[in-house]
N, C-alpha and C positions, 0 to 999 in steps of 0.2 A: 643936466645944471635944475631941472625942476623937482629931482627927489632930493638933491643937497641945500636946496633953498626950501623945500617943505621940510627937510629934518633940521636944520637948524633954525626955523620957526618955532616948531613944535618944542625943543630943547631948549630954547630959550624961557618961551612962555610958561614950559613947567618949573626948570629952573631958577624962574622970580617968584614964581605964584607958592610953592612947596615952601620959604621961611616963610612969608607972610601967614597963610592958613597956619602954619606950626603955631604963631605968636598968638593967633585968636584960639585953636585950639587950647594951649596952655593956660590963657587969658579965661575962656569961659569953661574950663576944668571938661573939656570933648576929649579924654585920653582912654586907654587900653588899661584897665588896672589888674595887676599881678594875680594870679589865682593857682590853684595848685593844678590845673593844667598847663598851663604858661610859662615859656620860659624866661622870659624876662621879671625882674626883680622889682624896676620901680616907673611906674605909669610913664607909657610911650603916648605921643598927641596923635590922636590920627585926622583924616578929614585928608591924604595926601591923594584919597581918591580923587576927592572933585577936581584938585589939581590935574591929573591926568586927564579925565574925563574933558576937564576946559581947552589945556592942549591942544589934544586930538583932535575934538572938535573945532574950533577956533583955526588950525591950522587946516582941516579941512575944507572949512569953507571961504578958508582966505584962497587957498591955491587951487580947488579943485570947483569950488563953488558948490549950488545943491544940483546934486544927481542923486539916483537910487540909493547908492554905495553911502553917501554924506548923511542923507534922511533915515537912511533903517542903523548906522552906526548912533547917529543925534538922537534920533525919539526911545530905540529900546535902550540906549545908555544914561538916556535920563531918567526911564524910569528906577532902572539900577541904582543909580546914585540914590536917589532920595529913597528908597526901601533900603538901602544897604545904609545910609545915614541913618536911618532911623534903627536901624541895628544896632550899629554906632552906638548912639545916643543911649541906648537902652545898658552896652556893656560900658559905658561910663558911669552910670548908675549903680554899676555893678548886677545888674537885670540881664536876663535872657529875654530876647525877643522871640516870641513864637514862631514856629518855622510853618505853620502853613500858608500865613500871608504871603510869605517869601515864596513856598513853591509855587503858589498860585502867580506870584507876581514874575518869578523865571519861565515858568509855561508861557503868559504870557506875551511876556517879552519874546521867547523862542521863534513866535507864531509871527513876529513882526516883517522880516525880511520877507515874509510870502508875500506881506502888502506891495512890494518894490520887486515881485517876481525872482525874487534870488532865494533856490532851491537847488538840491541837488537833482538834474533831470535821467541821470542815467549813466550808462557807459559805453565809451569806445572799442568797439570789437573789432576784426580783421574785416566785414563786410560794412562797417559803417556806424555809428551812435545808434546805440540798444536806449531807447526812452522807456524810463520806467512810467508804470502806470501811477497816472497826476497823483493818486492818493498816498502813492508807495514815497514818491518824491515828497512831499508834503509832511508824511511821517516822520521818513527817515531824516530830515531836514531840522524839523523839529527836537525830535530825541537827540541831533548831535548839539544844537547848539544849548538846551537844557542840559548836556553833561558836563560841556565844558565850560559852562558859567559856574557848576559846583567844581569841577576839577581842580581848576585855577584856585578856587577858595581856599578848597582843601589844603594845596599845597604850602598856602600863606601862613608858615608857621616858625618860620625862624628868620631872622634877620637877612633880607637881600634875597630870599627863597623864590618867590612869587616873581618880582620884579626881575631876577637876573635871569630866570629860563623862557619867562616872556621875552624879553627880549631877543634870548636867541630862537628861540620860538617864530618870532614875529621875521627876524633879518632870512632865517629860513623859505619862510614864504612869500617874501620879498625876491630871494633869489629865483626860486620856482617861479615866481606870477612874469621875471624876467625873461626867464629861459622859454614859457610857453604864452610870450606878449601879453599880455594881460596887463595892462599899463595902469588904469586905474585900480585895479586892483595890489599892484606893487605899490604905487602910492601910500595908499592906506597902508602898509606896511611896513614902509620906511618911515612913516610916522609915528606908529605902532613902539618900531625900533628906538626914536631919537623920546619918544614922551618916557620909553622904562629905562634908557638910561642916564636919560636926566634926574629921576624918582631916585633911581636906584644910589647914585653919589650920595643922597642922606638918610638910603634905607641898609645898606650896607651897616655892618657889625661895628661898632654899635650901633643900633638904627634912633636916628632924629627922630622919625616919624614912621606912621604906617601906612598903607595903603586902605587899611580896611576894609569888610565885607562890600563896600562902595568901590574901592579902586578891582580890588580880587573877581568882582562879577563883571564889572565892566571889561576886564582885560578879557577876561574868558568869553563875552560876550562877541565882542572886536576880534578876539581873534578866530572865534569858532565861523562868522560871517567873513573874516578874511578867506577862510578854507573855503567855505562853501562858493564865494564867487570867484573865486580861484584854480586853487590846488585839484578841488573836485568836478569842477566844468570841464568836460569834454574827456575825464581819468580814465586810463584804461582799468581791468581788473586786476594789470598787477601795480600803476602807479596809484592807485587809490590807497596804497602802504605809506603815499611822499606825505600825508600832513597825518598822517596819525603816528609817523616816526619823527617829524618834526613837533607834536605835540605826546612824544612817546610817554617824557615822566608823570604829565598829571595823570595821563590814561593812566598806566602802570599802576602806578601810586594807588590809583582811586581802585581799580580793578583789586588791587592787593587788599587792599581797607576793607573794603563791604565783604570778600571772600572771609577774612578773618571775624569780622561782624557776623556774618551768618553763621559759620561754625561755632562761635562763641556764646550766638543769641541774642546781639546786643539789636538793641534797633538800629539800621542804617544810617538814621540821621543824629544820631546823638554823637556828638564830640567826643574823642578817645586819645590815647597816646601811642597809634597804631599806625600812622605813617612812615614814612621811611625815614624822614629827617630825626623823628624822636626816637626808631629804632637804633641808628647809628649813633646819636647822642650818648644812648644807654650804653654802646659798645663803647663809649669811650671818649669818641671825636669832641673836639670841641665845635660852636657855631660855625667859625669860618671853614674848619675842615671837612663839616659836614659839608655845608654849602657849596665847596670849592667840589668835592667829589662829583656830587648832581650835579655842576654846573656840567662836569665833563663827562658825565651821563649823559644830558641832555645834547653837549656838543658833540657824542660820537653818534645818537641818534638822527640827529639835525646833516652831517657830513653823508651817514649813508643813505637817507633819503633824498638827497642831492646828485653823489654817484647814483644811484638808482633811475632818479628822472634823467640826467645826462645820457645813463646806457641805452634808457630807450625812448628817447628823443631822436 
């Protein structure tokens, strides 16, 4: 019952906020302008990320109150949304936001879960929990959060792609948390499902609004923290694959793109058209066909992760 209420509240908040913020974005010219690298042909309002953040955080505090998890998501998310909106504002002027301020912000945010004792602690073996040295838990947690912040941002290149994949990943982490009886984590995951689903209504092709860097980095952060607080807790060597599969699409896409950039000698941070969605569209698929295909792959990854979890529970 609590999960249903949380999902409905978050869905309603995001669904109401998106049209309001879209109107303001158009009025003030806060839009993503087309260029040679982008697929859309006309300016699309940004600020969708602010709606996602407000919906998730408001629902968490209404339903869950002040907890280490809600504070982690609200503080880290706020920083990412502010930096993301600055980046989006630069895009709306046809400029590029410097990469290093973003990298520093992402690294700082990746350390915030540690302040609330949310980190990868170790693996469960046949003889009990094998705890990592503290430094290893800290380093692995920071790398995981930092990586996923960027990974969700990387796949946000086609209408409805990032929001749809995040919906599937969040739902998978929700089911995994329920199976492992991690109820606070399950609550956060179902809130993310509702936020992404509400936003997807406006973001699917033809998109009426984009989440921008503000939304993509926030979703990446929230998913990363959900996985650390849930699927990675008391994970066995085999079930570590559960969150990796649940988030398999952004992970695989990033790995392939980084490898291609290394081989071609390009900077790892430089935007290009090497992502999976770009390749599929070059092969002749439409935006809807491209997104649908990637949804199918994400759903298969998610199903495999849950089968694996159930088989080993």
